[in-house]
C-alpha positions, 0 to 999 in steps of 0.5 A: 236762364241764359248763361254767359261765357264767364258763368261757364268758366266759373262753373268749370273752375268750380268743377275742376274741369279744363275746357277749351276757349272755343268750346265755351259758347257751345257749353253756355248754349247747352247749359242754358238749354238744360236750365230752361228745361228745368225751369219749364218743368218747375212750372208744371202742376204735379199735385195730382201726380203720385210718386213712382219708382219706375215710369212703367209702374213695375215692381222689383223682383225680389229673391228670398233672403236666405244664406247661400254661401258658407261662412269663411270668415276665419279662412279669409282673416287668416290671410290678413296681415292684422286682425283684432276681435274679428275685424281687419286692421288697416293703417290710418289714412286720415289725420 
């Protein structure tokens, strides 16, 4: 898929990015290459491939789920300007 300079300008506008006019052609070539790679990858048959979380088939080392610190809720909430029913009260920021 080949992107034009107009496509790059439109993408930059939608992403709210400021790009220099002399860099538009380089961006168009780079983005076109990425889209071509994605299109090529979409043609591959992955029916027999099982999903994996890590390319080296490693497992995550997990620690035991135990409490390691003392509950200091009352201490921290004593420093808060406003609390109610164990919750921090903050000013409304969205109308």
